[in-house]
C-alpha positions as CSV (number, residue, x, y, z in Angstrom):
1,M,0.0,0.0,0.0
2,S,2.9,2.4,0.5
3,N,3.6,2.1,-3.2
4,I,0.1,3.5,-3.9
5,A,0.6,6.3,-1.4
6,S,3.9,7.1,-3.0
7,A,2.3,7.2,-6.4
8,A,-0.4,9.5,-5.2
9,I,2.1,11.9,-3.7
10,L,4.1,11.8,-6.9
11,A,1.0,12.4,-8.9
12,S,0.0,15.5,-6.9
13,A,3.5,16.8,-7.2
14,L,3.3,16.7,-11.0
15,K,0.9,19.6,-11.2
16,P,2.3,22.5,-9.2
17,R,-0.2,24.9,-7.6
18,T,0.0,28.6,-8.4
19,A,-0.3,31.3,-5.7
20,S,-3.8,32.3,-7.0
21,E,-5.1,28.7,-7.0
22,P,-7.0,28.1,-3.7
23,K,-6.2,25.1,-1.7
24,Q,-9.0,22.6,-2.1
25,S,-11.0,21.4,0.8
26,S,-11.8,17.8,1.2
27,G,-14.4,17.4,-1.6
28,S,-15.7,14.5,-3.4
29,V,-13.5,12.0,-5.3
30,G,-15.4,12.7,-8.5
31,Q,-14.5,16.4,-8.2
32,S,-10.9,15.6,-7.5
33,I,-10.7,13.3,-10.5
34,A,-12.2,16.0,-12.7
35,D,-9.7,18.6,-11.4
36,K,-6.6,16.3,-11.7
37,P,-7.2,13.7,-14.4
38,L,-3.5,13.1,-15.1
39,Q,-2.6,12.4,-11.5
40,W,-5.6,10.0,-11.1
41,L,-4.6,8.2,-14.3
42,I,-1.1,7.7,-12.9
43,V,-2.5,6.4,-9.6
44,A,-4.9,4.1,-11.4
45,G,-2.0,2.8,-13.6
46,V,0.2,2.1,-10.5
47,V,-2.7,0.3,-8.8
48,V,-3.4,-1.9,-11.8
49,Y,0.3,-2.7,-12.4
50,F,1.0,-3.7,-8.8
51,G,-2.4,-5.5,-8.5
52,S,-1.7,-7.6,-11.6
53,K,1.7,-8.5,-10.3
54,A,0.3,-9.6,-6.9
55,L,-2.5,-11.6,-8.5
56,K,-0.5,-13.1,-11.3
57,G,0.9,-15.9,-9.2
58,L,-2.5,-16.8,-7.7
59,F,-4.3,-17.8,-10.8
60,K,-3.2,-20.1,-13.7
61,P,-4.7,-19.9,-17.1
62,A,-7.1,-22.8,-17.9
63,S,-4.8,-24.1,-20.7
64,E,-1.9,-24.4,-18.2
65,I,-4.1,-26.2,-15.7
66,R,-5.2,-28.7,-18.4
67,E,-1.6,-29.2,-19.7
68,T,-0.3,-29.7,-16.2
69,S,-3.0,-32.2,-15.3
70,A,-2.4,-34.2,-18.5
71,E,1.3,-34.6,-17.7
72,T,1.0,-35.3,-14.0
73,A,-2.4,-36.6,-13.0
74,S,-2.1,-40.4,-13.5
75,E,-1.1,-43.4,-11.5
76,D,1.1,-44.5,-14.5
77,N,3.0,-41.2,-14.4
78,P,6.8,-41.5,-14.0
79,W,7.2,-37.7,-13.6
80,A,5.4,-38.1,-10.3
81,F,8.2,-40.2,-9.0
82,N,7.2,-40.3,-5.3
83,N,4.0,-42.2,-6.2
84,F,5.5,-44.1,-9.2
85,L,8.5,-45.6,-7.5
86,N,6.8,-48.2,-5.4
87,W,9.5,-50.8,-5.2
88,A,7.2,-53.4,-3.8
89,K,5.4,-53.5,-7.2
90,V,8.5,-53.8,-9.4
91,P,8.7,-57.3,-10.9
92,Q,11.8,-59.4,-10.3
93,G,14.4,-59.0,-13.0
94,T,13.3,-55.5,-14.0
95,R,16.2,-53.5,-15.3
96,V,16.5,-50.4,-13.1
97,L,19.2,-47.8,-12.9
98,T,21.6,-47.4,-9.9
99,Y,21.3,-44.1,-8.3
100,D,24.6,-43.0,-9.8
101,E,23.4,-43.9,-13.3
102,A,20.2,-42.0,-12.8
103,L,22.2,-39.0,-11.5
104,K,24.5,-39.1,-14.4
105,K,21.6,-39.0,-16.9
106,A,19.9,-36.2,-14.8
107,T,23.2,-34.2,-15.0
108,I,23.4,-34.7,-18.7
109,V,19.9,-33.2,-19.1
110,K,20.8,-30.2,-16.9
111,N,24.2,-29.6,-18.6
112,A,22.6,-29.8,-22.1
113,L,20.2,-27.0,-21.3
114,E,22.6,-24.8,-19.4
115,V,25.3,-23.8,-21.8
116,V,26.9,-20.4,-22.6
117,F,25.8,-19.9,-26.2
118,V,23.6,-22.6,-27.6
119,E,21.5,-25.2,-25.7
120,D,21.7,-28.7,-27.1
121,E,18.1,-29.8,-26.9
122,D,18.8,-33.0,-28.8
123,I,21.0,-34.3,-26.0
124,A,18.3,-33.7,-23.4
125,V,15.7,-35.3,-25.6
126,G,18.1,-38.2,-26.3
127,V,18.4,-39.0,-22.6
128,F,14.7,-39.8,-22.4
129,T,14.6,-41.6,-25.8
130,S,17.4,-43.9,-24.5
131,L,15.5,-45.0,-21.4
132,P,13.6,-48.2,-22.1
133,S,10.9,-47.9,-19.4
134,K,9.0,-45.5,-17.3
135,I,10.6,-46.7,-14.1
136,Q,13.9,-45.5,-15.4
137,V,12.4,-42.1,-16.3
138,A,11.1,-41.9,-12.8
139,Q,14.5,-42.7,-11.4
140,V,16.1,-39.9,-13.5
141,A,13.3,-37.5,-12.4
142,K,13.9,-38.3,-8.7
143,A,17.7,-37.9,-9.1
144,F,17.2,-34.6,-10.8
145,F,15.0,-33.3,-8.0
146,D,17.2,-34.7,-5.2
147,N,20.3,-33.1,-6.6
148,F,19.2,-29.9,-8.3
149,N,16.1,-29.2,-6.2
150,K,14.0,-28.7,-9.3
151,D,11.1,-30.6,-10.9
152,I,12.5,-32.0,-14.1
153,L,9.3,-31.3,-16.1
154,T,9.3,-27.7,-15.1
155,Y,13.0,-27.4,-15.9
156,L,12.5,-29.0,-19.3
157,K,9.6,-26.6,-20.1
158,Q,10.9,-23.3,-18.5
159,G,14.6,-23.9,-18.0
160,S,16.4,-22.0,-15.3
161,P,15.8,-18.2,-15.4
162,D,18.6,-17.5,-12.9
163,V,21.2,-15.4,-14.6
164,N,24.4,-14.2,-12.9
165,F,28.0,-13.8,-13.9
166,W,29.1,-17.4,-13.1
167,R,26.1,-19.3,-14.2
168,T,24.3,-19.2,-17.5
169,F,20.6,-19.6,-17.8
170,S,18.4,-22.0,-19.7
171,R,15.2,-21.3,-21.6
172,G,14.2,-24.9,-21.5
173,L,13.1,-27.1,-24.5
174,S,11.2,-25.8,-27.4
175,S,7.5,-26.6,-27.4
176,A,8.0,-29.3,-30.1
177,N,10.9,-31.0,-28.3
178,Y,9.1,-30.8,-25.0
179,Q,6.1,-32.6,-26.5
180,R,8.5,-35.2,-28.1
181,V,9.7,-36.0,-24.6
182,I,6.2,-36.2,-23.1
183,D,4.9,-38.4,-26.0
184,N,8.0,-40.6,-26.0
185,V,7.8,-41.4,-22.3
186,A,4.0,-42.0,-22.5
187,R,4.6,-44.8,-25.0
188,K,7.2,-46.6,-22.9
189,P,6.2,-49.7,-20.9
190,R,6.0,-49.3,-17.1
191,F,8.8,-51.7,-16.3
């Protein structure tokens, strides 16, 4: 709210009063708007700007909600690794990755999308193409989360917006390559 008050003070300072102009008494808001339309326009703009920033994180567009639920709302979903990796249900003889192997593949994905000049999306897509089953995809997703503290789907889609002198940033996969990963993993057998 202090930003709004600051904007109001700034707006009133834009129009200097002359000595012959009488100081207004506390009249109606409508009269004030009519007397100082520019100042009120600035105040309204500031309120709308900060209000939209505050509300932006609270609501997701319907298309994003549908897309998120399509990728994550299923029992047969390796991206939701906490639910998917139920070791009691894994059949004997199933080829699974060691934690080090899963971490190595997760690191390959991260490094492929965090490069100085050009991201190599094909390497990141290739990691998921090379995995023969959803259980291995879940293992890589878990290793990624455990070591980089990021959800791998969000990272593939949005990248890492953090930019500083020592680290580069990632924009994530293109929409086409992201969809290739999702479709490819959906076709894989569970085990």
